Structure formats: C-alpha cells, structure tokens
C-alpha positions as CSV (number, residue, x, y, z in Angstrom):
1,M,-1.8,-14.9,16.4
2,D,-0.5,-17.3,18.9
3,G,3.1,-18.3,18.2
4,Y,4.0,-15.1,16.3
5,P,6.7,-12.7,17.7
6,L,5.6,-9.5,19.4
7,I,6.5,-7.4,16.4
8,A,4.0,-9.3,14.3
9,H,1.3,-8.3,16.8
10,F,2.4,-4.6,16.7
11,A,2.3,-4.7,12.9
12,F,-1.1,-6.3,12.8
13,Y,-2.7,-3.7,15.1
14,S,-0.7,-0.7,13.9
15,V,-3.1,0.0,11.1
16,L,-5.6,1.0,13.8
17,L,-3.5,4.1,14.5
18,P,-4.0,5.9,11.1
19,I,-7.6,4.6,10.8
20,S,-8.5,6.1,14.2
21,V,-6.9,9.5,13.3
22,A,-8.6,9.5,9.9
23,F,-12.0,8.6,11.5
24,V,-11.7,11.6,13.9
25,R,-10.8,14.0,11.1
26,L,-13.0,12.4,8.5
27,K,-15.0,15.6,7.7
28,L,-11.7,17.5,7.1
29,L,-10.3,15.0,4.6
30,N,-10.3,15.6,0.9
31,R,-11.1,13.0,-1.7
32,G,-7.6,11.5,-1.9
33,M,-7.3,11.1,1.8
34,K,-10.7,9.6,2.1
35,I,-9.6,6.9,-0.4
36,L,-6.6,6.3,1.7
37,F,-8.9,5.9,4.7
38,L,-10.9,3.4,2.6
39,F,-7.7,1.6,1.6
40,L,-6.5,1.2,5.3
41,T,-10.0,-0.1,6.3
42,F,-9.7,-2.6,3.4
43,V,-6.2,-3.6,4.7
44,L,-7.5,-4.2,8.2
45,A,-10.5,-6.2,6.9
46,A,-8.2,-8.3,4.7
47,D,-5.7,-8.9,7.5
48,I,-8.6,-10.1,9.8
49,F,-9.9,-12.3,7.0
50,F,-6.6,-13.8,6.1
51,F,-5.8,-14.6,9.8
52,W,-9.2,-16.1,10.3
53,Y,-9.3,-18.1,7.1
54,V,-5.8,-19.5,7.5
55,K,-6.5,-20.5,11.1
56,V,-9.9,-22.2,10.3
57,Y,-9.1,-23.6,6.9
58,S,-5.8,-23.1,5.1
59,I,-3.9,-20.5,3.1
60,S,-6.2,-18.8,0.5
61,L,-3.8,-17.9,-2.3
62,G,-6.7,-16.7,-4.5
63,S,-7.5,-14.0,-1.9
64,F,-4.0,-12.7,-2.0
65,H,-4.1,-12.4,-5.8
66,I,-7.3,-10.3,-5.5
67,Y,-5.9,-8.3,-2.7
68,Y,-2.9,-7.0,-4.8
69,L,-5.3,-5.9,-7.6
70,I,-7.5,-3.9,-5.2
71,E,-4.5,-2.5,-3.4
72,F,-3.0,-1.3,-6.7
73,V,-6.2,0.4,-8.0
74,L,-6.9,2.2,-4.7
75,I,-3.4,3.5,-4.3
76,M,-3.1,4.6,-7.9
77,S,-6.4,6.3,-7.6
78,I,-5.0,8.4,-4.7
79,M,-2.0,9.5,-6.7
80,Y,-4.2,10.1,-9.8
81,I,-6.2,12.6,-7.8
82,W,-3.1,14.4,-6.8
83,Q,-2.1,15.3,-10.4
84,D,-3.3,18.5,-12.1
85,S,-1.7,17.7,-15.4
86,N,-4.0,15.9,-17.8
87,R,-1.0,14.2,-19.3
88,R,-0.1,12.7,-16.0
89,K,-3.7,11.8,-15.2
90,V,-3.9,9.9,-18.5
91,L,-0.6,8.2,-17.7
92,F,-1.8,7.0,-14.3
93,L,-5.1,5.8,-15.8
94,K,-3.2,3.8,-18.5
95,L,-1.0,2.2,-15.8
96,M,-4.1,1.1,-13.9
97,V,-5.6,-0.4,-17.1
98,V,-2.4,-2.0,-18.2
99,Y,-1.8,-3.6,-14.8
100,S,-5.4,-4.8,-14.5
101,A,-5.0,-6.4,-18.0
102,F,-1.7,-8.0,-17.0
103,W,-3.4,-9.3,-13.8
104,A,-6.2,-10.9,-15.8
105,I,-3.9,-12.4,-18.4
106,A,-1.6,-13.8,-15.7
107,M,-4.6,-15.3,-13.9
108,F,-5.6,-17.3,-16.9
109,T,-2.0,-18.3,-17.9
110,F,1.2,-18.5,-15.9
111,E,0.0,-17.3,-12.5
112,P,-3.5,-18.7,-11.7
113,L,-5.4,-18.0,-8.5
114,T,-4.5,-21.4,-7.1
115,G,-0.7,-20.7,-7.3
116,L,1.7,-18.1,-5.9
117,Y,1.2,-14.4,-6.7
118,T,4.9,-13.4,-7.1
119,F,4.8,-11.7,-10.5
120,K,1.5,-9.9,-9.8
121,A,2.8,-8.6,-6.5
122,C,6.3,-7.7,-7.7
123,I,5.1,-5.7,-10.7
124,S,2.4,-4.0,-8.6
125,Q,4.9,-3.0,-5.9
126,T,7.5,-1.8,-8.5
127,L,4.9,0.4,-10.2
128,L,3.6,1.8,-6.9
129,T,7.1,2.6,-5.8
130,I,8.0,4.4,-9.1
131,C,4.7,6.3,-9.2
132,A,5.0,7.4,-5.6
133,E,8.5,8.6,-6.2
134,Y,7.4,10.4,-9.4
135,T,4.6,12.1,-7.6
136,L,6.7,13.0,-4.7
137,F,9.3,14.6,-7.0
138,F,6.7,17.2,-8.2
139,I,5.5,17.9,-4.6
140,I,9.1,18.7,-3.5
141,K,9.7,20.6,-6.8
142,N,6.7,22.9,-6.4
143,R,6.5,23.2,-2.6
144,T,7.1,26.8,-1.3
145,E,6.4,26.0,2.4
146,S,7.9,23.4,4.6
147,I,7.4,20.0,3.0
148,L,6.8,18.5,6.5
149,T,3.4,20.2,6.7
150,D,2.2,18.6,3.5
151,Y,0.1,15.5,4.1
152,R,0.9,14.1,0.7
153,F,4.6,14.0,1.6
154,W,4.0,11.6,4.5
155,V,1.7,9.4,2.5
156,L,3.9,9.1,-0.5
157,L,7.0,8.6,1.7
158,G,5.1,5.7,3.4
159,F,4.4,4.2,0.0
160,V,8.0,4.5,-1.2
161,I,9.5,3.1,1.9
162,Y,7.1,0.2,2.3
163,Y,6.8,-1.0,-1.2
164,A,10.5,-0.6,-2.1
165,G,11.5,-2.1,1.2
166,T,9.4,-5.3,0.9
167,L,9.9,-5.9,-2.8
168,I,12.7,-8.4,-2.2
169,V,10.7,-10.2,0.5
170,I,7.7,-10.6,-1.9
171,A,10.0,-11.7,-4.8
172,S,11.6,-14.4,-2.7
173,R,8.5,-15.6,-0.9
174,G,8.2,-18.7,-3.2
175,I,11.8,-19.7,-2.4
176,L,11.4,-19.0,1.3
177,L,8.6,-21.6,1.5
178,H,11.2,-24.3,1.1
179,Y,13.1,-23.1,4.2
180,P,12.4,-23.7,7.9
181,I,9.7,-21.5,9.5
182,E,12.4,-19.8,11.6
183,I,14.0,-18.3,8.4
184,L,10.6,-17.2,7.1
185,L,9.9,-15.4,10.4
186,I,13.2,-13.6,10.3
187,V,12.6,-12.3,6.8
188,S,9.0,-11.5,7.7
189,T,10.4,-9.2,10.5
190,I,11.4,-6.8,7.7
191,D,7.8,-6.7,6.4
192,W,6.4,-6.2,9.9
193,S,8.8,-3.4,10.8
194,L,8.1,-1.5,7.6
195,K,4.4,-2.0,8.0
196,I,4.6,-0.3,11.5
197,L,6.5,2.6,10.0
198,F,4.1,2.7,7.0
199,N,1.1,3.2,9.4
200,I,2.9,5.8,11.5
201,L,3.6,7.9,8.5
202,F,0.0,7.7,7.4
203,A,-1.1,8.8,10.8
204,I,1.2,11.8,10.6
205,G,-0.3,12.6,7.2
206,F,-3.8,12.5,8.6
207,L,-2.8,14.8,11.4
208,C,-1.2,17.4,9.1
209,S,-3.0,20.7,8.8
210,K,-4.7,21.9,5.7
211,T,-5.8,18.4,4.8
212,K,-8.9,19.8,3.1
213,S,-7.0,22.6,1.5
214,K,-7.8,23.4,-2.1
215,N,-4.1,23.0,-2.8
216,N,-4.4,19.3,-2.9
217,I,-3.1,18.7,-6.4
218,I,0.4,18.6,-7.8
219,K,1.4,21.6,-9.9
220,G,4.1,21.5,-12.5
C-alpha cells in the first residue's frame, strides 16, 4: 500500500481487531455472530485480493460487483436470524431474493461486470442501512437491560454508521474518477475513517457478555 496515507493502512488492518476477538471467543458465539465472523473474514480476504490484483494487473470491476452481492446476502442473513417474527423473516428473505434478482438483471443490462457498480452498491447500502435501523428499533423497543450490553446493538450501529456514511462516496465514485487523485484520496478518507469505526464497534460486539445467550432474537 505504498503511496497511501497512514489512515488507509489503519483502515486496511483494522478488520483484524474484530476477527481476532471473534476467533478467541468463537465457541461462545451464536449463529448470527458466527456469520458476522465469516463476513469479516471474507472482507479481509477480498481486501487482500483487490490490493494484490490491482497491483499486479489492473482494477477488477467484476470482482467488486460480486463483492457487493455476497456482502448483502451475508449481512441480511445476520439480521434475518435476529428476527423472531415470521412476518419479518419473510420480509428479509424477500429482500434478499429481490436484490439478487435486481443484481442479475443489472449485470445483463445497464450495469455489466465490466463497468462501474454504482447502482448495485447504492441500492445494497441503502437497503442494509434501512434494515439495520429497522432491526435496531425493535432491539431498543424491547430491551429491558442496558442496551450497551447487547452485542446486536453494537453490530447494527456499525452497519448503520458505515453504510449510511459511505453512501454518498459510493454514489459519486464514477464522477470522482474524472478528478485528480488528490481529490479521490480526500473523499476516500471518509470511507477509511468509517471503516475503522465499523471494525471497532464489531470488536465491542464480540466482547459483549451473553453472546451465546438464548435471547438472541428480536421480540416484538
């Protein structure tokens, strides 16, 4: 990562923090948190691949398209598990199917794998933000103890902050490509900063007690 500012290095390696915490507490994690561990491992592997591929070859736009689909399915699966209402479970399943169908249609029409991924990423991040806020609402509504001890609170807060905060960056990426690299780096600082916070919040979530509690679904 030669030539990148220091904050980019921190962002790149920050994912190791929640992964390390999750690995130590792996036997204590419930199904949703294990999927989160899988997601973070996938993010690390993807970041390493993207860095290596771009350095050796060139930007692989098709890989980014696939990344956003896998990211969406994994995160929605986590939130799906945290619902106890069959109605909400069906809603989350439908959203996964609808987005996957949209992704496939876009791939063969207006947003092929050889082009930018703006629409796929923007819709994905918008849905993830809304679903995380929706899920968080029920957690806060039904919580009788301190919300700060609930691992789901930290995870969902991380989703909301990161995906809402980087939505404008993703939406304007195609436009930013026409600007000098200095401008792109300045805007990317937003993404890097939020990614560091994103991973810190996940680490806190993994550290929370009662991670394997039976009370790992949303009631209400």
